[in-house]
Backbone and ligand atoms as CSV (ligand in chain L), in Angstrom:
chain,resi,resn,atom,element,x,y,z
A,1,MET,N,N,129.198,136.661,50.991
A,1,MET,CA,C,128.086,136.523,51.842
A,1,MET,C,C,127.686,135.055,51.991
A,2,ALA,N,N,127.873,134.512,53.156
A,2,ALA,CA,C,127.673,133.091,53.350
A,2,ALA,C,C,126.236,132.748,53.714
A,3,SER,N,N,125.515,133.701,54.304
A,3,SER,CA,C,124.258,133.380,54.894
A,3,SER,C,C,123.101,133.706,53.966
A,4,SER,N,N,122.101,132.832,54.009
A,4,SER,CA,C,120.908,133.108,53.178
A,4,SER,C,C,120.099,134.281,53.733
A,5,SER,N,N,120.130,134.464,55.051
A,5,SER,CA,C,119.424,135.615,55.654
A,5,SER,C,C,120.035,136.941,55.143
A,6,LEU,N,N,121.323,136.993,55.095
A,6,LEU,CA,C,121.961,138.239,54.623
A,6,LEU,C,C,121.743,138.429,53.104
A,7,GLU,N,N,121.874,137.329,52.370
A,7,GLU,CA,C,121.638,137.405,50.938
A,7,GLU,C,C,120.215,137.888,50.627
A,8,ALA,N,N,119.257,137.334,51.363
A,8,ALA,CA,C,117.837,137.718,51.141
A,8,ALA,C,C,117.645,139.204,51.480
A,9,PHE,N,N,118.279,139.674,52.577
A,9,PHE,CA,C,118.137,141.044,52.958
A,9,PHE,C,C,118.726,141.964,51.866
A,10,ILE,N,N,119.909,141.617,51.437
A,10,ILE,CA,C,120.580,142.479,50.445
A,10,ILE,C,C,119.765,142.511,49.141
A,11,SER,N,N,119.269,141.397,48.706
A,11,SER,CA,C,118.504,141.391,47.457
A,11,SER,C,C,117.189,142.151,47.618
A,12,GLN,N,N,116.540,142.006,48.746
A,12,GLN,CA,C,115.327,142.791,48.974
A,12,GLN,C,C,115.673,144.303,49.109
A,13,ALA,N,N,116.688,144.674,49.838
A,13,ALA,CA,C,117.023,146.017,49.957
A,13,ALA,C,C,117.443,146.651,48.639
A,14,THR,N,N,118.109,145.899,47.818
A,14,THR,CA,C,118.512,146.388,46.501
A,14,THR,C,C,117.261,146.673,45.667
A,15,ALA,N,N,116.350,145.730,45.689
A,15,ALA,CA,C,115.144,145.897,44.893
A,15,ALA,C,C,114.245,147.016,45.401
A,16,GLN,N,N,114.123,147.108,46.696
A,16,GLN,CA,C,113.240,148.156,47.268
A,16,GLN,C,C,113.816,149.548,47.024
A,17,THR,N,N,115.105,149.701,47.091
A,17,THR,CA,C,115.678,151.041,46.934
A,17,THR,C,C,115.808,151.421,45.468
A,18,ARG,N,N,115.974,150.445,44.580
A,18,ARG,CA,C,116.079,150.744,43.144
A,18,ARG,C,C,114.789,151.364,42.658
A,19,ASP,N,N,113.702,150.964,43.194
A,19,ASP,CA,C,112.375,151.457,42.755
A,19,ASP,C,C,111.970,152.725,43.396
A,20,ARG,N,N,112.697,153.193,44.372
A,20,ARG,CA,C,112.286,154.358,45.186
A,20,ARG,C,C,113.294,155.457,45.110
A,21,SER,N,N,112.828,156.675,44.678
A,21,SER,CA,C,113.753,157.784,44.609
A,21,SER,C,C,113.713,158.612,45.840
A,22,GLU,N,N,112.640,158.540,46.606
A,22,GLU,CA,C,112.538,159.327,47.847
A,22,GLU,C,C,113.176,158.590,49.015
A,23,PRO,N,N,114.131,159.236,49.638
A,23,PRO,CA,C,114.768,158.578,50.826
A,23,PRO,C,C,113.774,158.109,51.858
A,24,ALA,N,N,112.733,158.934,52.127
A,24,ALA,CA,C,111.719,158.555,53.135
A,24,ALA,C,C,111.026,157.271,52.752
A,25,ASP,N,N,110.795,157.043,51.472
A,25,ASP,CA,C,110.180,155.821,51.023
A,25,ASP,C,C,111.136,154.646,51.192
A,26,CYS,N,N,112.403,154.891,50.949
A,26,CYS,CA,C,113.473,153.794,51.135
A,26,CYS,C,C,113.455,153.342,52.622
A,27,VAL,N,N,113.523,154.246,53.578
A,27,VAL,CA,C,113.643,153.817,54.959
A,27,VAL,C,C,112.283,153.212,55.437
A,28,LEU,N,N,111.213,153.682,54.879
A,28,LEU,CA,C,109.911,153.081,55.198
A,28,LEU,C,C,109.885,151.565,54.804
A,29,ALA,N,N,110.456,151.315,53.630
A,29,ALA,CA,C,110.477,149.947,53.119
A,29,ALA,C,C,111.512,149.084,53.851
A,30,LEU,N,N,112.599,149.698,54.220
A,30,LEU,CA,C,113.744,148.950,54.783
A,30,LEU,C,C,113.653,148.709,56.260
A,31,ALA,N,N,112.979,149.543,57.005
A,31,ALA,CA,C,112.964,149.408,58.477
A,31,ALA,C,C,112.427,148.027,58.865
A,32,PRO,N,N,111.303,147.565,58.276
A,32,PRO,CA,C,110.807,146.176,58.668
A,32,PRO,C,C,111.810,145.070,58.294
A,33,LEU,N,N,112.567,145.296,57.217
A,33,LEU,CA,C,113.565,144.287,56.830
A,33,LEU,C,C,114.675,144.245,57.820
A,34,MET,N,N,115.086,145.443,58.300
A,34,MET,CA,C,116.141,145.481,59.332
A,34,MET,C,C,115.652,144.842,60.614
A,35,LEU,N,N,114.422,145.060,60.951
A,35,LEU,CA,C,113.845,144.405,62.181
A,35,LEU,C,C,113.955,142.874,62.072
A,36,GLU,N,N,113.775,142.331,60.947
A,36,GLU,CA,C,113.916,140.893,60.766
A,36,GLU,C,C,115.404,140.543,60.713
A,37,LEU,N,N,116.168,141.318,60.102
A,37,LEU,CA,C,117.624,140.981,59.946
A,37,LEU,C,C,118.310,140.898,61.303
A,38,ILE,N,N,117.993,141.807,62.222
A,38,ILE,CA,C,118.751,141.765,63.486
A,38,ILE,C,C,118.379,140.521,64.305
A,39,GLU,N,N,117.174,139.953,64.048
A,39,GLU,CA,C,116.841,138.679,64.731
A,39,GLU,C,C,117.706,137.538,64.215
A,40,ARG,N,N,118.194,137.648,63.018
A,40,ARG,CA,C,118.967,136.552,62.377
A,40,ARG,C,C,120.434,136.886,62.301
A,41,ALA,N,N,120.863,137.914,62.948
A,41,ALA,CA,C,122.243,138.407,62.768
A,41,ALA,C,C,123.308,137.322,63.121
A,42,THR,N,N,122.964,136.500,64.139
A,42,THR,CA,C,123.946,135.492,64.518
A,42,THR,C,C,124.215,134.456,63.450
A,43,THR,N,N,123.317,134.390,62.441
A,43,THR,CA,C,123.511,133.363,61.388
A,43,THR,C,C,124.493,133.889,60.296
A,44,PHE,N,N,124.788,135.154,60.307
A,44,PHE,CA,C,125.708,135.585,59.227
A,44,PHE,C,C,126.878,136.453,59.744
A,45,LEU,N,N,126.840,136.935,60.988
A,45,LEU,CA,C,127.962,137.721,61.478
A,45,LEU,C,C,129.084,136.799,61.944
A,46,GLU,N,N,130.247,137.242,61.688
A,46,GLU,CA,C,131.478,136.468,62.015
A,46,GLU,C,C,132.308,137.193,63.018
A,47,PRO,N,N,133.286,136.506,63.596
A,47,PRO,CA,C,134.083,137.148,64.679
A,47,PRO,C,C,134.656,138.506,64.234
A,48,GLN,N,N,135.120,138.650,63.006
A,48,GLN,CA,C,135.705,139.916,62.595
A,48,GLN,C,C,134.725,141.087,62.599
A,49,HIS,N,N,133.436,140.756,62.520
A,49,HIS,CA,C,132.453,141.822,62.539
A,49,HIS,C,C,132.262,142.448,63.921
A,50,TYR,N,N,132.755,141.723,64.944
A,50,TYR,CA,C,132.656,142.200,66.309
A,50,TYR,C,C,133.954,142.869,66.811
A,51,ARG,N,N,134.844,143.168,65.866
A,51,ARG,CA,C,136.099,143.816,66.198
A,51,ARG,C,C,135.800,145.123,66.926
A,52,SER,N,N,136.520,145.333,68.023
A,52,SER,CA,C,136.398,146.624,68.713
A,52,SER,C,C,137.706,147.326,68.640
A,53,ASP,N,N,137.672,148.560,69.051
A,53,ASP,CA,C,138.919,149.402,69.029
A,53,ASP,C,C,138.982,150.198,70.348
A,54,ALA,N,N,140.118,150.103,71.034
A,54,ALA,CA,C,140.152,150.749,72.374
A,54,ALA,C,C,140.060,152.274,72.240
A,55,ASN,N,N,140.401,152.822,71.032
A,55,ASN,CA,C,140.482,154.285,70.918
A,55,ASN,C,C,139.182,154.956,70.450
A,56,HIS,N,N,138.406,154.204,69.719
A,56,HIS,CA,C,137.115,154.789,69.245
A,56,HIS,C,C,136.197,153.655,68.814
A,57,TYR,N,N,134.966,153.941,68.545
A,57,TYR,CA,C,134.021,152.895,68.101
A,57,TYR,C,C,134.571,152.296,66.803
A,58,ALA,N,N,134.247,151.025,66.563
A,58,ALA,CA,C,134.790,150.328,65.438
A,58,ALA,C,C,133.662,150.119,64.420
A,59,ARG,N,N,133.992,150.329,63.161
A,59,ARG,CA,C,133.014,150.181,62.053
A,59,ARG,C,C,133.537,149.061,61.164
A,60,ASN,N,N,132.788,147.959,61.134
A,60,ASN,CA,C,133.219,146.757,60.455
A,60,ASN,C,C,132.310,146.471,59.234
A,61,LEU,N,N,132.863,146.494,58.062
A,61,LEU,CA,C,132.063,146.319,56.836
A,61,LEU,C,C,131.504,144.905,56.717
A,62,VAL,N,N,130.250,144.831,56.407
A,62,VAL,CA,C,129.594,143.524,56.169
A,62,VAL,C,C,129.349,143.356,54.649
A,63,TYR,N,N,128.891,144.425,54.032
A,63,TYR,CA,C,128.564,144.321,52.586
A,63,TYR,C,C,128.627,145.700,51.981
A,64,ASP,N,N,129.219,145.792,50.809
A,64,ASP,CA,C,129.145,147.030,50.001
A,64,ASP,C,C,128.763,146.620,48.572
A,65,ALA,N,N,127.777,147.320,48.063
A,65,ALA,CA,C,127.250,146.971,46.729
A,65,ALA,C,C,128.245,147.325,45.645
A,66,PRO,N,N,128.311,146.535,44.605
A,66,PRO,CA,C,129.252,146.795,43.504
A,66,PRO,C,C,129.012,148.208,42.850
A,67,ASP,N,N,127.760,148.662,42.877
A,67,ASP,CA,C,127.494,149.992,42.299
A,67,ASP,C,C,127.506,151.099,43.357
A,68,ALA,N,N,127.983,150.762,44.567
A,68,ALA,CA,C,128.136,151.757,45.640
A,68,ALA,C,C,126.810,152.343,46.128
A,69,SER,N,N,125.667,151.639,45.866
A,69,SER,CA,C,124.383,152.208,46.227
A,69,SER,C,C,123.921,151.767,47.635
A,70,LEU,N,N,124.592,150.825,48.175
A,70,LEU,CA,C,124.250,150.319,49.545
A,70,LEU,C,C,125.547,149.954,50.283
A,71,SER,N,N,125.551,150.161,51.601
A,71,SER,CA,C,126.605,149.568,52.424
A,71,SER,C,C,126.072,149.241,53.779
A,72,LEU,N,N,126.534,148.099,54.295
A,72,LEU,CA,C,126.098,147.589,55.550
A,72,LEU,C,C,127.267,147.372,56.494
A,73,TYR,N,N,127.188,147.881,57.697
A,73,TYR,CA,C,128.234,147.781,58.665
A,73,TYR,C,C,127.742,147.279,60.003
A,74,VAL,N,N,128.693,146.656,60.723
A,74,VAL,CA,C,128.440,146.456,62.160
A,74,VAL,C,C,129.281,147.526,62.905
A,75,LEU,N,N,128.676,148.265,63.798
A,75,LEU,CA,C,129.445,149.195,64.627
A,75,LEU,C,C,129.468,148.601,66.042
A,76,VAL,N,N,130.660,148.650,66.641
A,76,VAL,CA,C,130.900,148.135,67.986
A,76,VAL,C,C,131.289,149.329,68.840
A,77,TRP,N,N,130.510,149.603,69.862
A,77,TRP,CA,C,130.646,150.728,70.717
A,77,TRP,C,C,131.064,150.259,72.128
A,78,SER,N,N,132.267,150.468,72.534
A,78,SER,CA,C,132.668,150.200,73.896
A,78,SER,C,C,132.176,151.309,74.785
A,79,SER,N,N,132.113,151.027,76.083
A,79,SER,CA,C,131.654,152.040,77.034
A,79,SER,C,C,132.453,153.323,76.869
A,80,GLY,N,N,131.725,154.423,76.807
A,80,GLY,CA,C,132.384,155.723,76.749
A,80,GLY,C,C,132.777,156.151,75.317
A,81,GLN,N,N,132.436,155.384,74.328
A,81,GLN,CA,C,132.809,155.743,72.951
A,81,GLN,C,C,131.640,156.439,72.248
A,82,TRP,N,N,131.938,157.575,71.641
A,82,TRP,CA,C,130.917,158.383,70.960
A,82,TRP,C,C,131.399,158.885,69.633
A,83,THR,N,N,130.469,159.122,68.712
A,83,THR,CA,C,130.807,159.808,67.503
A,83,THR,C,C,130.983,161.304,67.773
A,84,PRO,N,N,131.574,162.064,66.843
A,84,PRO,CA,C,131.424,163.475,66.912
A,84,PRO,C,C,130.013,163.851,66.510
A,85,VAL,N,N,129.621,165.130,66.629
A,85,VAL,CA,C,128.322,165.556,66.084
A,85,VAL,C,C,128.461,165.482,64.580
A,86,HIS,N,N,127.574,164.782,63.949
A,86,HIS,CA,C,127.736,164.474,62.521
A,86,HIS,C,C,126.404,164.333,61.764
A,87,ASP,N,N,126.448,164.367,60.454
A,87,ASP,CA,C,125.289,163.975,59.631
A,87,ASP,C,C,125.771,162.830,58.743
A,88,HIS,N,N,124.968,162.483,57.704
A,88,HIS,CA,C,125.243,161.280,56.977
A,88,HIS,C,C,125.287,161.414,55.441
A,89,GLY,N,N,124.619,162.453,54.918
A,89,GLY,CA,C,124.598,162.604,53.444
A,89,GLY,C,C,123.890,161.438,52.721
A,90,SER,N,N,122.956,160.797,53.455
A,90,SER,CA,C,122.302,159.622,52.906
A,90,SER,C,C,121.134,159.264,53.835
A,91,TRP,N,N,120.245,158.452,53.338
A,91,TRP,CA,C,119.323,157.852,54.237
A,91,TRP,C,C,120.062,156.712,54.974
A,92,GLY,N,N,119.499,156.266,56.108
A,92,GLY,CA,C,120.142,155.124,56.806
A,92,GLY,C,C,119.114,154.454,57.664
A,93,VAL,N,N,119.342,153.148,57.905
A,93,VAL,CA,C,118.513,152.374,58.769
A,93,VAL,C,C,119.434,151.608,59.735
A,94,VAL,N,N,119.143,151.708,61.035
A,94,VAL,CA,C,120.012,151.190,62.075
A,94,VAL,C,C,119.236,150.241,62.973
A,95,GLY,N,N,119.805,149.062,63.239
A,95,GLY,CA,C,119.208,148.105,64.197
A,95,GLY,C,C,120.175,147.727,65.271
A,96,VAL,N,N,119.668,147.589,66.478
A,96,VAL,CA,C,120.582,147.303,67.637
A,96,VAL,C,C,120.603,145.811,67.924
A,97,LEU,N,N,121.811,145.249,67.954
A,97,LEU,CA,C,122.035,143.828,68.163
A,97,LEU,C,C,122.300,143.499,69.642
A,98,GLU,N,N,122.895,144.462,70.305
A,98,GLU,CA,C,123.335,144.211,71.713
A,98,GLU,C,C,123.493,145.516,72.484
A,99,GLY,N,N,123.148,145.543,73.717
A,99,GLY,CA,C,123.331,146.729,74.533
A,99,GLY,C,C,122.231,147.786,74.280
A,100,VAL,N,N,122.543,149.009,74.661
A,100,VAL,CA,C,121.697,150.170,74.438
A,100,VAL,C,C,122.493,151.231,73.735
A,101,LEU,N,N,122.078,151.612,72.575
A,101,LEU,CA,C,122.774,152.663,71.804
A,101,LEU,C,C,122.061,153.949,72.120
A,102,GLU,N,N,122.836,154.976,72.476
A,102,GLU,CA,C,122.244,156.297,72.836
A,102,GLU,C,C,122.446,157.238,71.732
A,103,GLU,N,N,121.344,157.938,71.395
A,103,GLU,CA,C,121.370,158.952,70.305
A,103,GLU,C,C,120.976,160.294,70.869
A,104,ARG,N,N,121.862,161.291,70.801
A,104,ARG,CA,C,121.563,162.625,71.274
A,104,ARG,C,C,121.423,163.481,70.035
A,105,ASN,N,N,120.221,164.026,69.833
A,105,ASN,CA,C,119.906,164.702,68.635
A,105,ASN,C,C,120.149,166.202,68.722
A,106,TYR,N,N,120.386,166.763,67.605
A,106,TYR,CA,C,120.502,168.231,67.453
A,106,TYR,C,C,119.478,168.714,66.434
A,107,VAL,N,N,118.995,169.946,66.664
A,107,VAL,CA,C,118.031,170.572,65.766
A,107,VAL,C,C,118.710,171.728,65.113
A,108,ARG,N,N,118.666,171.757,63.818
A,108,ARG,CA,C,119.284,172.812,63.063
A,108,ARG,C,C,118.292,173.995,62.927
A,109,LEU,N,N,118.677,175.180,63.383
A,109,LEU,CA,C,117.780,176.335,63.355
A,109,LEU,C,C,118.030,177.175,62.111
A,110,SER,N,N,119.204,177.129,61.549
A,110,SER,CA,C,119.536,177.911,60.339
A,110,SER,C,C,119.365,177.046,59.119
A,111,PRO,N,N,118.808,177.608,58.059
A,111,PRO,CA,C,118.651,176.793,56.801
A,111,PRO,C,C,119.992,176.385,56.268
A,112,ASP,N,N,120.008,175.191,55.595
A,112,ASP,CA,C,121.254,174.714,55.025
A,112,ASP,C,C,121.332,175.204,53.574
A,113,CYS,N,N,122.152,176.266,53.426
A,113,CYS,CA,C,122.379,176.823,52.077
A,113,CYS,C,C,123.699,176.315,51.493
A,114,GLY,N,N,124.267,175.289,52.098
A,114,GLY,CA,C,125.493,174.754,51.589
A,114,GLY,C,C,126.762,175.315,52.229
A,115,ALA,N,N,126.590,176.346,53.080
A,115,ALA,CA,C,127.752,176.956,53.704
A,115,ALA,C,C,128.208,176.080,54.928
A,116,ASP,N,N,129.481,176.137,55.160
A,116,ASP,CA,C,130.052,175.349,56.296
A,116,ASP,C,C,130.229,176.207,57.535
A,117,GLU,N,N,129.643,177.356,57.579
A,117,GLU,CA,C,129.682,178.169,58.770
A,117,GLU,C,C,128.341,178.897,58.948
A,118,GLY,N,N,128.167,179.550,60.098
A,118,GLY,CA,C,126.874,180.165,60.352
A,118,GLY,C,C,125.770,179.129,60.601
A,119,ILE,N,N,126.161,177.985,61.155
A,119,ILE,CA,C,125.199,176.867,61.355
A,119,ILE,C,C,124.772,176.905,62.834
A,120,ARG,N,N,123.503,177.176,63.027
A,120,ARG,CA,C,122.959,177.233,64.384
A,120,ARG,C,C,122.314,175.900,64.780
A,121,LEU,N,N,122.936,175.227,65.744
A,121,LEU,CA,C,122.369,173.985,66.217
A,121,LEU,C,C,122.033,174.107,67.693
A,122,VAL,N,N,120.899,173.524,68.087
A,122,VAL,CA,C,120.563,173.413,69.514
A,122,VAL,C,C,120.302,171.972,69.856
A,123,ARG,N,N,120.571,171.603,71.124
A,123,ARG,CA,C,120.416,170.265,71.551
A,123,ARG,C,C,118.965,169.840,71.503
A,124,GLY,N,N,118.676,168.679,71.009
A,124,GLY,CA,C,117.319,168.163,70.993
A,124,GLY,C,C,117.161,166.979,71.974
A,125,GLY,N,N,116.321,166.067,71.604
A,125,GLY,CA,C,115.998,164.978,72.509
A,125,GLY,C,C,117.016,163.880,72.433
A,126,VAL,N,N,116.866,162.960,73.417
A,126,VAL,CA,C,117.720,161.748,73.507
A,126,VAL,C,C,116.840,160.545,73.212
A,127,ILE,N,N,117.427,159.547,72.514
A,127,ILE,CA,C,116.749,158.308,72.271
A,127,ILE,C,C,117.606,157.173,72.727
A,128,LEU,N,N,117.033,156.261,73.465
A,128,LEU,CA,C,117.770,155.059,73.942
A,128,LEU,C,C,117.255,153.865,73.138
A,129,LEU,N,N,118.144,153.292,72.348
A,129,LEU,CA,C,117.744,152.193,71.445
A,129,LEU,C,C,118.239,150.890,72.092
A,130,GLY,N,N,117.379,150.074,72.600
A,130,GLY,CA,C,117.712,148.773,73.165
A,130,GLY,C,C,117.778,147.711,72.076
A,131,ARG,N,N,118.234,146.582,72.533
A,131,ARG,CA,C,118.369,145.446,71.606
A,131,ARG,C,C,117.012,145.158,70.889
A,132,GLY,N,N,117.103,145.010,69.592
A,132,GLY,CA,C,115.913,144.784,68.807
A,132,GLY,C,C,115.318,146.076,68.215
A,133,ALA,N,N,115.775,147.278,68.644
A,133,ALA,CA,C,115.184,148.512,68.192
A,133,ALA,C,C,115.732,148.839,66.788
A,134,VAL,N,N,114.898,149.511,65.979
A,134,VAL,CA,C,115.299,149.975,64.647
A,134,VAL,C,C,115.004,151.455,64.602
A,135,THR,N,N,115.926,152.234,64.057
A,135,THR,CA,C,115.719,153.649,63.791
A,135,THR,C,C,116.179,153.994,62.410
A,136,SER,N,N,115.820,155.143,61.922
A,136,SER,CA,C,116.256,155.537,60.547
A,136,SER,C,C,116.344,157.040,60.420
A,137,PHE,N,N,116.887,157.507,59.340
A,137,PHE,CA,C,116.998,158.929,59.089
A,137,PHE,C,C,117.065,159.176,57.597
A,138,VAL,N,N,116.802,160.378,57.235
A,138,VAL,CA,C,116.855,160.803,55.782
A,138,VAL,C,C,117.658,162.102,55.682
A,139,PRO,N,N,118.220,162.390,54.520
A,139,PRO,CA,C,119.004,163.632,54.323
A,139,PRO,C,C,118.123,164.769,53.869
A,140,ASN,N,N,118.719,165.950,53.795
A,140,ASN,CA,C,118.084,167.103,53.136
A,140,ASN,C,C,116.753,167.561,53.742
A,141,PRO,N,N,116.671,168.127,54.893
A,141,PRO,CA,C,117.828,168.441,55.762
A,141,PRO,C,C,118.287,167.152,56.477
A,142,ASP,N,N,119.581,167.075,56.678
A,142,ASP,CA,C,120.172,165.859,57.216
A,142,ASP,C,C,119.958,165.732,58.746
A,143,HIS,N,N,119.972,164.548,59.164
A,143,HIS,CA,C,119.809,164.237,60.572
A,143,HIS,C,C,121.155,164.446,61.291
A,144,ILE,N,N,121.184,165.275,62.282
A,144,ILE,CA,C,122.432,165.683,62.951
A,144,ILE,C,C,122.401,165.150,64.388
A,145,HIS,N,N,123.362,164.368,64.772
A,145,HIS,CA,C,123.307,163.798,66.095
A,145,HIS,C,C,124.697,163.284,66.574
A,146,VAL,N,N,124.710,162.908,67.793
A,146,VAL,CA,C,125.836,162.227,68.434
A,146,VAL,C,C,125.327,160.841,68.854
A,147,THR,N,N,126.113,159.764,68.580
A,147,THR,CA,C,125.676,158.467,68.936
A,147,THR,C,C,126.802,157.762,69.720
A,148,GLY,N,N,126.389,156.951,70.701
A,148,GLY,CA,C,127.412,156.249,71.439
A,148,GLY,C,C,126.853,155.575,72.679
A,149,VAL,N,N,127.817,155.280,73.604
A,149,VAL,CA,C,127.434,154.587,74.846
A,149,VAL,C,C,128.109,155.279,76.022
A,150,PRO,N,N,127.376,155.671,77.016
A,150,PRO,CA,C,127.974,156.321,78.178
A,150,PRO,C,C,128.903,155.329,78.940
A,151,LEU,N,N,129.794,155.875,79.713
A,151,LEU,CA,C,130.735,155.049,80.482
A,151,LEU,C,C,130.046,154.035,81.395
A,152,GLU,N,N,128.945,154.445,81.927
A,152,GLU,CA,C,128.300,153.601,82.945
A,152,GLU,C,C,127.523,152.429,82.315
A,153,ARG,N,N,127.395,152.332,80.950
A,153,ARG,CA,C,126.732,151.232,80.336
A,153,ARG,C,C,127.733,150.314,79.646
A,154,SER,N,N,127.322,149.051,79.427
A,154,SER,CA,C,128.157,148.114,78.694
A,154,SER,C,C,128.093,148.317,77.218
A,155,ARG,N,N,128.907,147.588,76.496
A,155,ARG,CA,C,129.068,147.891,75.063
A,155,ARG,C,C,127.741,147.661,74.301
A,156,ALA,N,N,127.673,148.292,73.173
A,156,ALA,CA,C,126.567,148.098,72.262
A,156,ALA,C,C,127.096,147.691,70.875
A,157,VAL,N,N,126.305,146.926,70.159
A,157,VAL,CA,C,126.587,146.510,68.817
A,157,VAL,C,C,125.359,146.785,67.909
A,158,SER,N,N,125.634,147.412,66.797
A,158,SER,CA,C,124.535,147.860,65.929
A,158,SER,C,C,124.817,147.597,64.492
A,159,LEU,N,N,123.754,147.314,63.706
A,159,LEU,CA,C,123.881,147.162,62.250
A,159,LEU,C,C,123.386,148.461,61.583
A,160,HIS,N,N,124.183,148.948,60.629
A,160,HIS,CA,C,123.877,150.208,59.926
A,160,HIS,C,C,123.847,150.005,58.429
A,161,LEU,N,N,122.691,150.274,57.812
A,161,LEU,CA,C,122.592,150.213,56.367
A,161,LEU,C,C,122.462,151.654,55.805
A,162,TYR,N,N,123.274,152.012,54.838
A,162,TYR,CA,C,123.219,153.332,54.244
A,162,TYR,C,C,122.957,153.280,52.786
A,163,GLY,N,N,122.467,154.364,52.200
A,163,GLY,CA,C,122.224,154.414,50.763
A,163,GLY,C,C,123.378,154.820,49.941
A,164,ARG,N,N,124.548,154.608,50.393
A,164,ARG,CA,C,125.777,154.934,49.669
A,164,ARG,C,C,126.954,154.271,50.405
A,165,MET,N,N,128.147,154.390,49.878
A,165,MET,CA,C,129.336,154.054,50.606
A,165,MET,C,C,129.534,155.079,51.677
A,166,MET,N,N,129.786,154.701,52.916
A,166,MET,CA,C,129.949,155.682,53.946
A,166,MET,C,C,131.405,156.027,54.077
A,167,ASN,N,N,131.894,156.805,53.088
A,167,ASN,CA,C,133.353,157.144,53.124
A,167,ASN,C,C,133.599,158.625,53.384
A,168,SER,N,N,132.538,159.360,53.666
A,168,SER,CA,C,132.708,160.765,54.066
A,168,SER,C,C,131.418,161.244,54.665
A,169,PHE,N,N,131.558,162.218,55.585
A,169,PHE,CA,C,130.372,162.785,56.227
A,169,PHE,C,C,130.821,164.121,56.834
A,170,ASN,N,N,129.807,164.932,57.192
A,170,ASN,CA,C,130.142,166.203,57.890
A,170,ASN,C,C,130.217,166.016,59.424
A,171,THR,N,N,131.162,166.661,60.045
A,171,THR,CA,C,131.181,166.797,61.497
A,171,THR,C,C,130.955,168.247,61.812
A,172,TYR,N,N,130.333,168.506,62.957
A,172,TYR,CA,C,129.967,169.875,63.317
A,172,TYR,C,C,130.663,170.286,64.617
A,173,ASP,N,N,131.035,171.570,64.621
A,173,ASP,CA,C,131.469,172.213,65.903
A,173,ASP,C,C,130.314,173.098,66.300
A,174,VAL,N,N,129.584,172.666,67.289
A,174,VAL,CA,C,128.332,173.332,67.648
A,174,VAL,C,C,128.604,174.770,68.177
A,175,SER,N,N,129.651,174.943,68.969
A,175,SER,CA,C,129.862,176.273,69.586
A,175,SER,C,C,130.317,177.305,68.573
A,176,SER,N,N,131.105,176.908,67.502
A,176,SER,CA,C,131.488,177.895,66.548
A,176,SER,C,C,130.541,177.922,65.335
A,177,GLY,N,N,129.596,176.996,65.290
A,177,GLY,CA,C,128.636,176.974,64.199
A,177,GLY,C,C,129.250,176.615,62.865
A,178,THR,N,N,130.224,175.727,62.874
A,178,THR,CA,C,130.880,175.338,61.617
A,178,THR,C,C,130.803,173.812,61.421
A,179,ARG,N,N,131.071,173.414,60.193
A,179,ARG,CA,C,131.135,171.940,59.914
A,179,ARG,C,C,132.287,171.700,58.966
A,180,GLN,N,N,132.737,170.514,58.992
A,180,GLN,CA,C,133.786,170.121,57.974
A,180,GLN,C,C,133.581,168.684,57.532
A,181,ARG,N,N,133.960,168.438,56.282
A,181,ARG,CA,C,133.798,167.136,55.618
A,181,ARG,C,C,134.967,166.258,56.060
A,182,VAL,N,N,134.644,165.112,56.606
A,182,VAL,CA,C,135.648,164.154,56.986
A,182,VAL,C,C,135.615,162.978,56.061
A,183,SER,N,N,136.766,162.575,55.551
A,183,SER,CA,C,136.873,161.378,54.650
A,183,SER,C,C,137.453,160.238,55.437
A,184,VAL,N,N,136.839,159.109,55.257
A,184,VAL,CA,C,137.364,157.821,55.839
A,184,VAL,C,C,137.283,156.778,54.755
A,185,LYS,N,N,138.134,155.758,54.920
A,185,LYS,CA,C,137.993,154.644,53.989
A,185,LYS,C,C,136.674,153.984,54.281
A,186,HIS,N,N,135.982,153.543,53.240
A,186,HIS,CA,C,134.614,153.026,53.423
A,186,HIS,C,C,134.574,151.795,54.290
A,187,ASN,N,N,135.687,151.120,54.406
A,187,ASN,CA,C,135.710,149.858,55.191
A,187,ASN,C,C,136.537,149.983,56.454
A,188,GLU,N,N,136.738,151.253,56.864
A,188,GLU,CA,C,137.456,151.447,58.152
A,188,GLU,C,C,136.659,152.404,59.025
A,189,SER,N,N,136.892,152.350,60.303
A,189,SER,CA,C,136.200,153.227,61.262
A,189,SER,C,C,136.645,154.652,60.967
L,1,FE2,FE,FE,124.834,158.900,62.701
């Protein structure tokens, strides 16, 4: 970590989350820090953090905590690139650095008893996150959504802080009411 802005953010985020067991308290404390961090992003982001991928959105690791309790990524979304319908298994705080990130939410109607089938999801609202915006989510019940950039808009770049290494998450098939755990290397898209 070369930048004092990033170092200060990480040390504050580490301290704030260490003292808080409730995910909702973590995001409450971290959202204002993210709001400040995105204003200073140009002081610590390097060219490799803006790597894009023609095939899907790119996830570029900025920081991962030695104890795996925090991870910070830059996501680069080219026009027309979307996530699958997914959850996170963690709290998260997201700030938008460039463009407009679109979030299409789902509402879970069936209780989560741990089963990977019989999951009833309906489409919820849409949120357009412009440059400078901060959003967050908490698990249990997890936030389920699709995130990306429509073809008609230019690319978006966003910072994502999670309360764990983001090396696995659930993706959902809305029509069949099923989900499956997807594993990814924590430092790859
Ligand atoms: Fe997400």
